[in-house]
VMD Tcl script that draws the C-alpha trace (Angstrom):
set ca {
  {13.33 10.58 16.34}
  {11.65 13.63 14.92}
  {7.97 14.44 15.12}
  {5.75 13.68 12.15}
  {5.04 16.69 9.98}
  {1.68 18.22 10.73}
  {0.66 18.82 7.12}
  {-3.17 18.85 7.24}
  {-3.30 17.62 3.62}
  {-1.33 14.47 4.44}
  {-3.54 11.41 4.98}
  {-3.04 9.79 8.39}
  {-0.91 6.65 8.47}
  {-1.83 3.40 10.17}
  {1.08 1.11 10.94}
  {0.01 -2.54 10.87}
  {2.65 -4.97 12.05}
  {3.05 -8.61 11.19}
  {5.24 -10.80 13.34}
  {5.30 -13.55 15.91}
  {5.25 -13.00 19.68}
  {8.64 -11.72 20.81}
  {9.44 -10.10 17.45}
  {9.63 -6.58 18.89}
  {6.22 -5.20 17.88}
  {5.55 -3.48 21.20}
  {9.02 -1.94 21.31}
  {8.53 -0.50 17.81}
  {4.98 0.66 18.57}
  {6.11 2.46 21.71}
  {8.94 4.11 19.78}
  {6.42 5.39 17.24}
  {4.33 6.97 20.00}
  {7.24 9.31 20.77}
  {6.69 11.00 17.41}
  {2.93 11.28 17.61}
  {1.47 7.90 16.66}
  {-1.37 6.65 18.86}
  {-0.85 3.04 19.94}
  {-3.67 0.49 20.01}
  {-2.92 -2.87 21.65}
  {-5.45 -5.73 21.60}
  {-3.43 -7.82 24.08}
  {-3.56 -5.06 26.68}
  {-7.31 -4.68 26.17}
  {-7.69 -8.46 26.54}
  {-5.87 -8.27 29.88}
  {-8.03 -5.33 31.02}
  {-11.29 -7.11 30.16}
  {-10.53 -10.71 30.99}
  {-7.36 -10.94 33.08}
  {-4.56 -13.43 32.56}
  {-4.64 -15.95 29.75}
  {-4.86 -19.49 31.12}
  {-5.43 -18.25 34.69}
  {-8.42 -15.92 34.71}
  {-9.95 -17.44 31.59}
  {-9.34 -20.83 29.90}
  {-6.61 -21.14 27.30}
  {-9.01 -22.44 24.65}
  {-11.10 -19.26 24.80}
  {-8.51 -16.76 23.61}
  {-9.73 -16.34 20.03}
  {-13.40 -16.20 21.04}
  {-12.71 -13.47 23.58}
  {-10.32 -11.66 21.24}
  {-12.92 -11.22 18.46}
  {-14.94 -8.43 20.15}
  {-11.72 -6.78 21.33}
  {-10.43 -6.62 17.75}
  {-13.80 -5.26 16.59}
  {-13.59 -2.48 19.20}
  {-9.95 -1.73 18.35}
  {-10.93 -1.52 14.68}
  {-13.67 0.99 15.49}
  {-11.22 3.05 17.57}
  {-8.67 2.96 14.74}
  {-11.30 4.10 12.24}
  {-12.26 7.05 14.47}
  {-8.61 8.06 14.90}
  {-7.93 8.00 11.18}
  {-11.10 9.89 10.36}
  {-9.92 12.55 12.83}
  {-6.54 12.70 11.03}
  {-4.53 10.91 13.74}
  {-1.64 8.59 12.88}
  {-1.91 5.22 14.63}
  {0.01 2.00 15.18}
  {-1.75 -1.28 15.91}
  {0.42 -3.36 18.25}
  {-0.78 -6.74 16.98}
  {0.71 -9.60 14.96}
  {-1.69 -9.87 11.97}
  {-0.65 -13.44 11.20}
  {-2.52 -14.08 7.94}
  {-2.90 -12.33 4.59}
  {-6.68 -12.33 5.09}
  {-6.39 -10.45 8.41}
  {-3.95 -7.98 6.92}
  {-6.20 -7.33 3.93}
  {-9.22 -6.73 6.19}
  {-7.32 -4.20 8.29}
  {-5.77 -2.47 5.28}
  {-9.27 -2.09 3.84}
  {-10.52 -0.63 7.14}
  {-7.66 1.89 7.10}
  {-8.30 2.92 3.49}
  {-12.06 3.26 4.04}
  {-11.30 5.61 6.97}
  {-9.13 7.78 4.70}
  {-5.81 6.50 6.00}
  {-2.68 5.04 4.46}
  {-1.98 1.47 5.61}
  {1.70 0.61 6.05}
  {2.57 -3.02 6.77}
  {5.74 -3.64 8.79}
  {7.16 -7.19 8.91}
  {9.33 -8.11 11.89}
  {11.26 -11.30 11.05}
  {13.09 -12.50 14.17}
  {14.67 -15.96 14.68}
  {12.93 -18.38 17.05}
  {15.76 -18.44 19.62}
  {15.66 -14.67 20.12}
  {11.85 -14.59 20.24}
  {11.81 -17.39 22.83}
  {14.44 -15.61 24.97}
  {12.26 -12.49 24.99}
  {9.12 -14.51 25.78}
  {10.85 -16.20 28.72}
  {11.63 -12.76 30.16}
  {8.05 -11.58 29.56}
  {6.55 -14.71 31.13}
  {7.96 -13.59 34.48}
  {5.85 -10.41 34.21}
  {2.58 -12.03 33.13}
  {0.80 -11.57 36.47}
  {0.96 -7.78 36.32}
  {2.02 -6.70 32.81}
  {-0.94 -6.31 30.46}
  {1.28 -6.98 27.44}
  {2.86 -10.20 28.76}
  {0.74 -13.21 27.91}
  {2.42 -16.26 29.44}
  {2.96 -19.25 27.18}
  {5.47 -22.04 26.59}
  {8.07 -22.64 23.93}
  {5.82 -25.41 22.63}
  {3.06 -22.80 22.22}
  {5.45 -20.50 20.36}
  {6.43 -23.32 17.97}
  {2.76 -24.15 17.41}
  {2.01 -20.48 16.67}
  {4.77 -20.50 14.04}
  {2.80 -23.11 12.11}
  {-0.13 -20.68 11.85}
  {1.89 -17.56 10.99}
  {2.05 -16.61 7.30}
  {4.76 -14.03 6.55}
  {4.00 -11.48 3.85}
  {5.19 -12.28 0.34}
  {6.23 -9.89 -2.42}
  {2.55 -9.73 -3.41}
  {1.84 -7.95 -0.11}
  {3.56 -4.56 0.02}
  {5.51 -4.27 3.27}
  {8.57 -2.85 4.97}
  {10.98 -5.26 6.63}
  {11.96 -4.04 10.08}
  {15.45 -4.77 11.40}
  {15.40 -2.83 14.66}
  {15.71 0.80 13.52}
  {12.54 2.88 14.11}
  {14.11 5.80 12.20}
  {14.19 3.67 9.06}
  {10.48 2.95 9.46}
  {9.72 6.65 9.83}
  {11.78 7.46 6.76}
  {9.97 4.79 4.75}
  {6.55 5.83 6.03}
  {7.23 9.41 5.06}
  {7.18 8.29 1.43}
  {4.16 5.99 1.62}
  {1.21 7.17 -0.45}
  {-2.16 5.43 -0.88}
  {-1.84 2.57 -3.34}
  {1.85 3.16 -4.00}
  {3.56 1.31 -1.15}
  {6.03 -1.27 -2.31}
  {8.01 -3.99 -0.60}
  {11.27 -2.76 0.85}
  {14.03 -4.83 2.36}
  {16.64 -3.72 4.82}
  {14.58 -0.87 6.27}
}
mol new
graphics top color blue
foreach p $ca { graphics top sphere $p radius 0.5 }
foreach p [lrange $ca 0 end-1] q [lrange $ca 1 end] { graphics top cylinder $p $q radius 0.2 }
display resetview
């Protein structure tokens, strides 16, 4: 990968990802950090504040505890963008409403929101989750849950439609960087095969 250009006139980009657990969001986010993006990860902040899901705090409290974490991550993202820093939010953004709220935050901070959709089949996502589950006691980004949980989550996930401009990610970070290089405020358009 090559570093992002440092053109001071270019508005900072904020990569917002949408995808289920195990889709590869963290792998992509970490790849983007090698070219200058700052990574923000709500799951890791959840682990830092509260410990392990279902062990250190009850399973039914995840969303309640996540709300202030997301608020703090949003404030940090706003500050980064206002300072001209490119950022990637390592989070799933499961609904159009969530995605719209975060895109608005990015635009209000003077940034360019770029939505990346990571469509990955259930079997591959579950295989990745099984591997991550073994690390849940000490890896801040490995929230342990079952295949039944993953299937239940799928019922709540709403993939972006053509009405929501996005880039479809198929495992090549270079393609994302190439696509992002052309993104301008208000002119992103859906792209397939990137």
